[in-house]
C-alpha positions in Angstrom: -19.2 21.6 -19.9 -20.5 18.1 -20.8 -23.8 17.2 -19.0 -22.2 14.0 -17.6 -19.4 16.2 -16.1 -21.9 18.6 -14.6 -23.8 15.7 -13.0 -20.6 14.4 -11.5 -19.7 17.8 -10.0 -23.2 17.9 -8.4 -22.6 14.5 -6.8 -19.3 15.5 -5.4 -20.7 18.8 -4.0 -23.6 16.9 -2.4 -21.3 14.4 -0.7 -19.3 17.2 0.9 -22.1 19.7 1.7 -22.4 18.6 5.4 -18.7 19.2 6.1 -17.7 22.2 8.1 -15.8 25.1 6.7 -12.7 24.1 8.8 -12.8 20.6 7.2 -13.0 22.1 3.7 -10.1 24.5 4.3 -8.0 21.7 5.7 -8.5 19.6 2.6 -6.2 21.4 0.1 -5.0 18.2 -1.5 -7.4 16.8 -4.2 -7.2 13.2 -5.4 -7.3 12.5 -9.1 -10.8 11.1 -8.9 -12.0 14.5 -7.8 -11.2 16.0 -11.2 -14.0 14.6 -13.4 -13.7 17.2 -16.0 -10.3 15.6 -16.9 -11.4 12.0 -17.2 -15.2 11.7 -17.8 -14.7 12.7 -21.5 -12.3 9.7 -21.8 -15.0 7.4 -20.5 -18.0 8.5 -22.7 -19.4 5.8 -24.9 -16.9 3.3 -23.5 -17.3 0.0 -21.7 -15.5 0.6 -18.5 -14.0 -1.8 -15.9 -12.9 -0.5 -12.5 -10.0 -1.7 -10.3 -11.2 -0.3 -7.0 -11.8 -1.0 -3.4 -13.1 0.8 -0.3 -10.5 3.6 -0.6 -11.8 4.7 -4.1 -13.7 7.7 -2.6 -14.4 11.2 -3.7 -15.2 12.8 -0.4 -17.8 10.4 1.0 -19.0 9.0 -2.4 -17.6 5.8 -3.9 -16.2 6.2 -7.5 -18.4 3.3 -8.7 -21.6 5.1 -7.5 -20.4 8.4 -9.0 -19.7 7.0 -12.4 -22.9 5.0 -12.5 -24.9 8.1 -11.5 -23.1 10.0 -14.3 -24.2 7.5 -16.9 -20.8 5.8 -17.4 -21.2 2.3 -18.7 -19.4 0.3 -16.0 -19.3 -3.4 -16.9 -17.4 -4.9 -14.0 -15.3 -4.4 -10.9 -11.8 -5.9 -10.3 -11.0 -6.2 -6.6 -7.5 -6.5 -5.0 -6.3 -8.0 -1.7 -8.9 -7.3 1.1 -11.7 -7.2 -1.5 -14.0 -4.6 -3.0 -15.2 -3.4 0.4 -11.9 -3.9 2.2 -13.3 -6.3 4.7 -11.0 -9.3 4.2 -8.0 -9.9 6.4 -4.5 -10.1 5.0 -4.0 -13.3 3.1 -7.7 -14.2 3.2 -9.1 -15.8 0.1 -11.2 -13.4 -2.0 -13.8 -15.0 -4.2 -15.4 -13.4 -7.3 -19.0 -12.4 -6.6 -21.7 -9.7 -7.4 -21.9 -6.4 -5.7 -25.3 -6.3 -4.0 -25.7 -2.6 -4.2 -25.0 -2.1 -8.0 -25.5 -5.7 -9.3 -22.0 -5.4 -11.0 -19.9 -8.6 -11.2 -16.8 -8.5 -9.0 -13.7 -10.3 -10.2 -11.1 -11.0 -7.6 -7.5 -10.2 -8.4 -6.2 -11.9 -5.3 -5.4 -15.6 -5.0 -4.9 -17.7 -8.1 -6.3 -15.1 -10.5 -3.9 -12.1 -9.9 -3.9 -11.0 -13.5 -7.1 -10.2 -15.5 -7.7 -13.0 -18.0 -8.3 -12.2 -21.7 -12.0 -13.2 -21.4 -12.3 -10.9 -18.4 -11.3 -7.9 -20.5 -13.2 -9.0 -23.6 -16.2 -6.7 -23.0 -14.0 -3.7 -21.9 -12.7 -0.7 -23.7 -10.9 1.0 -20.9 -9.8 0.1 -17.3 -9.8 2.7 -14.5 -7.5 2.1 -11.5 -8.2 4.1 -8.4 -6.8 2.6 -5.2 -4.9 4.3 -2.3 -1.3 3.1 -1.8 1.0 3.6 1.2 4.3 3.7 -0.6 6.0 0.4 0.5 7.2 -2.2 -2.0 5.5 -5.0 -0.2 2.1 -3.4 -0.2 0.3 -5.6 -2.8 -1.9 -3.0 -4.4 1.0 -2.0 -6.6 1.5 -5.6 -7.6 -2.1 -5.7 -8.6 -1.5 -2.6 -10.7 1.5 -4.3 -12.4 -0.6 -7.2 -13.5 -3.5 -5.0 -14.6 -1.0 -3.0 -16.7 0.4 -6.2 -18.2 -3.1 -7.6 -19.1 -4.2 -4.2 -20.6 -1.0 -4.1 -22.7 -1.5 -7.6 -24.0 -5.2 -7.2 -24.8 -4.9 -3.7 -26.3 -6.9 -1.9 -23.6 -6.2 1.6 -22.2 -5.6 2.1 -18.5 -6.7 5.3 -16.7 -5.1 5.9 -13.3 -6.7 8.3 -10.9 -3.7 9.2 -8.8 -3.7 9.7 -5.1 -1.0 11.1 -2.7 1.5 8.8 -1.1 1.5 9.1 2.7 5.1 7.8 2.8 6.1 9.7 -0.3 8.4 12.1 1.5 11.5 9.8 1.5 13.2 6.9 -0.3 14.9 4.1 1.7 15.7 0.5 2.0 17.5 -2.2 0.0 16.8 -2.7 -3.7 14.8 -5.9 -4.5 17.1 -8.7 -5.8 15.6 -10.4 -8.9 15.7 -13.9 -7.4 13.4 -12.7 -4.6 10.6 -11.3 -6.8 7.2 -12.2 -5.5 3.7 -10.7 -5.1 5.1 -8.7 -2.2 8.0 -7.4 -4.3 7.5 -7.1 -8.1 10.0 -4.5 -9.0 13.7 -3.6 -8.5 12.9 -0.7 -6.2 13.7 0.0 -2.5 11.3 -0.8 0.3 10.1 2.8 0.4 9.9 3.9 -3.3 8.8 7.5 -2.9 6.3 7.4 -5.8 2.6 7.8 -6.3 0.9 4.9 -8.1 0.8 7.1 -11.2 4.5 7.8 -11.1 5.2 4.1 -10.5 3.1 3.1 -13.5 5.2 5.4 -15.7 8.4 3.9 -14.2 7.1 0.3 -14.9 6.4 1.3 -18.5 9.6 3.3 -18.9 11.9 0.7 -17.5 10.3 -2.2 -19.4 9.3 -4.2 -16.4 6.2 -5.8 -17.9 6.4 -9.3 -19.3 8.1 -9.3 -22.7 8.6 -5.5 -22.2 5.1 -4.7 -23.5 3.9 -1.1 -23.1 0.6 -0.2 -21.4 -1.3 2.7 -22.8 -1.5 4.7 -19.5 -3.1 8.0 -18.8 -2.7 9.5 -15.3 -5.0 12.0 -13.8 -2.8 13.8 -11.3 -3.7 14.8 -7.7 -4.0 18.5 -7.2 -2.0 20.6 -4.7 0.2 17.7 -3.7 4.0 17.6 -3.4 6.3 14.9 -2.0 7.1 17.1 0.9 3.5 17.0 2.1 2.1 15.0 5.1 -1.1 13.4 3.8 -3.8 12.1 6.1 -5.8 9.2 4.6 -9.6 9.7 5.2 -10.1 5.9 5.3 -7.9 3.0 6.4 -6.2 1.5 3.3 -6.4 -2.0 4.7 -7.8 -3.6 7.8 -4.5 -3.6 9.7 -3.4 0.0 8.9 -6.1 1.8 10.9 -4.5 5.2 11.3 -1.6 7.5 10.3 0.8 6.1 12.8 0.4 2.6 11.6 1.0 3.8 8.0 4.0 5.8 9.2 5.5 2.7 10.9 4.5 0.1 8.3 7.7 0.2 6.1 9.8 -0.4 9.2 7.6 -2.8 11.1 6.5 -5.0 8.3 9.9 -6.8 8.4 8.6 -8.3 11.7 6.2 -10.4 9.6 9.2 -12.5 8.8 9.9 -13.2 12.5 8.3 -15.0 15.4 7.1 -11.6 16.8 3.6 -10.2 16.9 3.0 -6.9 15.2 -0.3 -6.4 17.0 -2.5 -8.1 14.4 -5.6 -9.0 16.4 -5.4 -6.0 18.7 -6.7 -2.4 18.4 -3.2 -1.2 17.5 -1.7 -3.3 14.6 1.6 -2.1 13.2 2.1 0.1 16.2 3.4 -2.5 18.7 5.8 -5.4 18.6 5.8 -8.2 21.1 6.6 -11.8 22.0 5.4 -14.1 24.8 8.4 -13.6 27.1 8.3 -10.9 29.8 12.1 -10.7 29.9 12.0 -9.0 26.5 10.1 -6.0 27.8 12.4 -5.7 30.8 15.6 -5.9 28.6 14.2 -3.4 26.0 13.1 -1.0 28.7 16.6 -0.8 30.0 17.9 0.7 26.7 18.1 4.5 26.9 16.8 5.1 23.3 13.9 2.6 23.4 10.2 3.5 23.1 7.6 2.6 25.8 7.0 -1.0 26.5 3.6 -2.8 26.5 1.9 -6.2 26.9 -1.0 -7.3 24.8 -2.9 -10.5 23.7 -3.6 -11.0 20.0 -7.0 -12.4 19.3 -8.8 -13.6 16.1 -10.8 -10.7 14.7 -12.9 -11.6 11.6 -12.1 -9.4 8.6 -9.1 -7.9 10.4 -6.8 -10.6 11.8 -7.3 -14.3 10.9 -5.3 -16.6 13.2 -2.8 -13.8 14.1 0.8 -14.6 15.2 1.0 -15.5 18.9 -2.8 -15.7 19.1 -4.1 -16.0 22.6 -0.7 -15.4 24.2 0.3 -12.4 26.3 3.1 -10.7 24.4 5.6 -8.3 25.8 7.5 -5.7 23.8 7.5 -2.2 22.3 4.7 0.4 22.2 5.4 2.7 19.3 2.2 4.6 19.2 3.9 7.9 20.2 6.8 7.7 17.8 7.4 10.7 15.6 6.9 10.7 11.8 9.8 8.8 10.3 11.9 10.1 7.5 13.7 6.9 6.9 13.2 3.2 7.7 14.1 2.4 11.3 16.1 -0.9 11.5 16.7 -0.4 15.2 13.3 -1.9 16.1 14.0 -5.3 14.5 17.7 -5.2 15.4 17.1 -4.5 19.1 14.3 -7.1 19.3 16.5 -9.7 17.7 19.4 -9.2 20.1 17.1 -9.3 23.2 15.2 -12.3 21.8 18.5 -14.2 21.3 19.5 -13.4 24.9 16.2 -14.7 26.1 16.8 -18.0 24.3 14.3 -17.5 21.5 15.0 -20.0 18.7 14.6 -19.3 15.0 13.7 -15.7 15.4 13.7 -15.2 11.6 11.7 -17.2 9.1 12.1 -17.5 5.3 9.5 -14.7 4.7 12.0 -12.2 6.1 14.2 -12.3 3.0 11.1 -12.1 0.8 10.0 -8.9 2.5 13.4 -7.4 2.7 14.0 -8.2 -1.0 17.5 -9.3 -0.2 19.3 -12.1 1.6 21.9 -9.8 3.0 19.8 -7.9 5.6 19.2 -10.9 7.8 22.9 -11.9 7.6 23.9 -8.4 8.5 21.6 -8.3 11.6 22.7 -11.8 12.7 26.4 -10.7 12.3 25.8 -7.7 14.6 26.4 -5.0 12.1 25.3 -1.5 13.1 22.4 0.2 11.4 24.7 2.7 9.7 27.0 -0.1 8.5 23.9 -1.8 7.0 22.7 1.5 5.4 26.1 2.0 3.8 25.6 -1.3 1.8 22.3 0.2 0.4 24.0 3.4 -0.9 25.0 2.5 -4.4 21.6 0.9 -5.2 19.6 3.8 -3.7 21.6 6.4 -5.5 21.0 4.6 -8.8 17.3 4.3 -8.1 17.0 8.0 -7.1 18.5 9.1 -10.4 16.0 6.8 -12.2 13.1 8.0 -10.1 13.7 11.6 -11.1 12.6 10.8 -14.7 9.1 9.7 -13.6 8.1 12.3 -11.1 4.8 14.1 -11.6 5.0 16.2 -8.5 7.5 18.5 -6.8 10.0 16.4 -4.9 11.1 16.5 -1.3 14.7 17.3 -2.2 
């Protein structure tokens, strides 16, 4: 065993020594970063850049600290949306800076500079990507990965991906992105829930020629251990400020569509992405009358630095759905937004949808279908052909046992 690998193992062991035996037994799934014997030899005598954030942990130790302690020559850090420490609210400007703990330069990949510039990769031999994803097309960490892949391919740099399980990797669902609606919250012609780890998606991006000019990125993926797409995976740390727990992550693919409406998703409350509301008490009354509806709730969104910056309906009492006790979903639930739209319309709410709804949905058809009063199953039928084609393509890139 290389000395550098041995040191790394000692660091990992030290970070987990205080955990109980029950904790250790419950942690069967092992992230790619926890297999240093597989990737440290690839980093020896190399100038290494890291694309990481607060989720880049091996037990309780950050990957940056582990690599530096092992003598790896880390030259800089690239940070995605929410920043290196994950303390910035959604959409908040992230500036390049210096990490006070390590002294390493931090280059922001959110804002105007979403793709590493040639000069930012000049003093780099290999880039390591290690960020926790949640499996939804509009979650921007995979968009950052796309641009990193593209930059590496263009500049002749290798990319090493330390894979992590997908907490929503147990199903595939939603409309396929239409090319004319491509954006930073939708880079690829995939469904809303793509059912892939970031490592699998990287292989798909390469294999389908989705990078600019169909360039190919030299990608190596260090797989997660003991993971299958059938597994339920608990994230040890919130992946972003407004996904604080497993339930928010579970509901995220279904509820994020509300970002394209006048409703509040609980940003600026203790339970973001677990409630939906609007400042009209008649909505809660009407929704509560439906036999299949969840509990109702009222809440007041407030500005919360680093979590919710000027949240929708700030300072107003909102009334609506409490979804904190909903069961784990195995498909996107359109009923939430469909029911809410119907009751909001009855309450006289004008312009319920905004233009961002189509961008999130990745299609112009969904909004039209909801406004036309189609049932959820009728809408789903319109997705079938695209989803079946995607599922066949997806099979080619799987690194883990599938859910089917």
